[in-house]
C-alpha positions as CSV (number, residue, x, y, z in Angstrom):
1,M,-54.5,-2.7,44.5
2,P,-56.2,-6.1,44.8
3,E,-59.6,-6.6,43.3
4,I,-62.3,-6.0,46.0
5,N,-65.1,-8.5,46.2
6,A,-64.6,-10.5,43.0
7,P,-67.9,-12.4,42.7
8,A,-66.2,-15.8,42.3
9,V,-64.2,-15.3,45.5
10,V,-67.2,-14.0,47.5
11,A,-69.3,-17.0,46.3
12,E,-66.5,-19.4,47.3
13,V,-66.1,-17.9,50.8
14,C,-69.9,-17.8,51.3
15,A,-70.1,-21.4,50.5
16,L,-67.4,-22.3,52.9
17,H,-69.0,-20.2,55.6
18,D,-72.3,-21.9,55.0
19,A,-70.5,-25.3,55.4
20,Y,-68.9,-24.0,58.6
21,E,-72.4,-23.0,60.0
22,R,-73.7,-26.4,59.2
23,A,-70.8,-28.1,61.0
24,L,-71.4,-25.8,63.9
25,A,-75.1,-26.7,64.0
26,E,-74.3,-30.4,63.9
27,H,-71.4,-30.1,66.3
28,D,-69.2,-31.8,63.8
29,V,-65.9,-31.4,65.7
30,P,-63.6,-32.8,63.0
31,A,-65.1,-30.5,60.4
32,L,-65.0,-27.4,62.7
33,T,-61.4,-28.1,63.5
34,D,-60.5,-28.5,59.9
35,F,-61.9,-25.1,59.0
36,F,-59.2,-23.4,61.0
37,W,-55.6,-23.1,60.1
38,D,-53.5,-25.8,61.7
39,S,-50.9,-23.4,63.2
40,P,-49.8,-22.1,66.5
41,H,-50.6,-18.6,65.1
42,V,-54.4,-19.2,64.7
43,V,-56.5,-17.2,67.2
44,R,-60.1,-17.6,68.3
45,Y,-61.8,-15.4,70.9
46,G,-65.1,-16.8,72.0
47,V,-67.7,-15.5,74.3
48,G,-65.8,-16.9,77.3
49,E,-62.6,-18.2,76.0
50,H,-59.3,-17.0,74.4
51,L,-57.7,-19.7,72.2
52,Y,-54.2,-19.3,70.9
53,G,-53.0,-22.0,68.5
54,A,-54.6,-24.9,66.7
55,E,-54.0,-27.3,69.7
56,A,-55.9,-25.1,72.1
57,L,-58.7,-24.7,69.6
58,A,-59.0,-28.4,68.9
59,A,-59.0,-29.2,72.7
60,Y,-61.7,-26.6,73.2
61,R,-63.9,-28.2,70.5
62,Q,-63.4,-31.7,71.9
63,A,-64.3,-30.6,75.4
64,T,-67.5,-28.6,74.7
65,T,-70.9,-29.5,73.7
66,R,-73.3,-27.4,71.5
67,A,-74.9,-24.9,73.8
68,F,-77.3,-23.3,71.3
69,S,-80.2,-24.1,69.0
70,D,-82.3,-22.3,66.4
71,R,-79.2,-20.5,65.1
72,Q,-80.2,-18.1,62.3
73,L,-77.8,-16.0,60.2
74,L,-79.4,-12.5,60.2
75,R,-76.8,-10.6,58.2
76,R,-73.4,-11.5,56.6
77,A,-70.9,-9.1,55.2
78,V,-68.1,-10.5,53.1
79,A,-65.1,-8.4,52.0
80,A,-62.7,-10.2,49.7
81,F,-59.3,-8.6,49.0
82,G,-57.8,-10.2,45.9
83,A,-58.2,-14.0,45.4
84,D,-56.8,-15.2,48.7
85,T,-58.0,-13.0,51.6
86,A,-61.5,-12.4,52.9
87,S,-63.3,-11.3,56.0
88,V,-66.7,-12.6,57.0
89,M,-68.7,-10.6,59.6
90,C,-72.1,-11.9,60.8
91,E,-75.0,-11.0,63.0
92,L,-76.7,-14.1,64.4
93,Q,-79.7,-15.0,66.5
94,Q,-79.8,-18.3,68.4
95,T,-81.2,-19.8,71.5
96,V,-78.6,-20.2,74.3
97,L,-79.6,-22.1,77.4
98,G,-83.3,-21.4,76.7
99,R,-82.9,-17.6,76.0
100,T,-82.9,-15.9,72.5
101,R,-79.6,-14.1,72.1
102,R,-78.1,-12.1,69.4
103,S,-74.4,-12.5,68.7
104,R,-71.7,-11.4,66.3
105,Q,-69.0,-13.4,64.6
106,S,-66.0,-12.3,62.6
107,Q,-63.6,-14.5,60.7
108,L,-60.5,-13.8,58.6
109,W,-60.1,-16.4,55.9
110,I,-56.9,-16.9,53.9
111,R,-56.4,-19.2,50.9
112,F,-53.1,-21.1,51.4
113,P,-51.3,-23.0,48.6
114,V,-52.1,-26.7,48.8
115,I,-54.5,-26.6,51.8
116,G,-56.9,-24.0,50.5
117,W,-59.1,-21.6,52.5
118,K,-58.7,-21.6,56.3
119,I,-59.9,-19.4,59.1
120,V,-56.8,-17.7,60.7
121,S,-58.6,-15.7,63.3
122,A,-62.1,-15.5,64.6
123,H,-64.1,-13.7,67.3
124,V,-67.5,-14.4,68.7
125,S,-69.4,-12.2,71.1
126,H,-72.9,-11.7,72.4
127,A,-74.5,-8.4,71.4
128,Q,-75.2,-6.8,74.7
129,R,-78.6,-5.1,74.8
130,P,-78.8,-2.7,77.7
131,P,-81.9,-3.2,79.7
132,G,-84.8,-0.9,78.9
133,W,-86.4,1.4,81.3
134,D,-89.4,-0.9,81.8
135,E,-87.0,-3.7,82.8
136,Y,-85.2,-1.4,85.2
137,V,-88.4,-0.3,86.8
138,D,-89.4,-4.0,87.2
139,Q,-86.1,-4.9,88.9
140,A,-86.1,-1.8,91.1
141,T,-89.7,-2.4,92.4
142,V,-88.7,-6.0,93.3
143,A,-85.4,-4.8,94.9
144,V,-87.2,-2.3,97.2
145,G,-90.3,-4.4,97.7
146,L,-92.7,-1.8,96.5
147,P,-95.5,-2.7,94.1
148,L,-96.1,-0.4,91.2
149,D,-99.6,0.4,89.9
150,P,-99.5,-0.1,86.1
151,A,-101.2,3.2,85.7
152,H,-98.2,4.9,87.3
153,R,-95.5,3.0,85.2
154,P,-95.2,5.6,82.4
155,G,-94.7,8.4,84.9
156,V,-92.0,6.5,86.8
157,V,-90.2,5.6,83.6
158,Q,-90.3,9.3,82.5
159,Q,-88.9,10.4,85.9
160,L,-86.1,7.9,85.6
161,Q,-85.2,9.1,82.2
162,R,-85.1,12.7,83.4
163,T,-83.0,11.7,86.4
164,A,-80.6,9.9,84.1
165,A,-80.3,12.9,81.8
166,L,-79.5,15.1,84.8
167,V,-77.0,12.7,86.4
168,A,-75.1,11.7,83.3
169,P,-73.0,15.0,83.1
170,L,-72.2,14.7,86.8
171,L,-70.9,11.1,86.4
172,A,-68.7,12.2,83.5
173,F,-67.2,15.0,85.6
174,P,-63.6,14.1,86.4
175,L,-62.6,14.3,90.1
176,P,-59.0,14.9,91.2
177,A,-57.3,11.9,92.6
178,D,-56.8,13.6,96.0
179,V,-60.5,14.2,96.6
180,E,-61.7,12.4,99.7
181,P,-65.0,10.5,99.4
182,A,-68.0,11.6,101.4
183,P,-68.5,9.8,104.7
184,L,-70.9,6.9,104.7
185,F,-73.8,7.2,107.1
186,T,-75.5,4.1,108.3
187,A,-78.6,3.8,110.5
């Protein structure tokens, strides 16, 4: 069994990941490209793109501009397996197009003979935060054009929560494929 999280390996990978984050913040395209394995087998899934191979990844880096600011590493978990394999999992916060977003990033790093550590696969995604009940109430009142007295807001939220609790089991109930839908009535 390989040694798990040897301190020297973890420190080395963390230093490389810090350098990667600096290159990302500076939009240093050559450095960002160099962090990845130059192979048709490298894969990077981004928030909106699926990149297969070093050529696709390099083309993507060349064609894009930095879309975020104020990027902060909130949490990083490194798991090193032996001297030549490590995963880096991160939670991040950044401003994207003027909105604060949380995101996640995963990278698999492999140390190759001669060329050293390279990212062989990566995945980036925004952490989806479901809207809260207050946001839903705000959207619903606008959609139906009814003002809501702030004093009534807690009661409306409570009724929505109760309704959701009642409806959830009904929505989970499987219907046979041959069931006809109810007719739609319009005024």
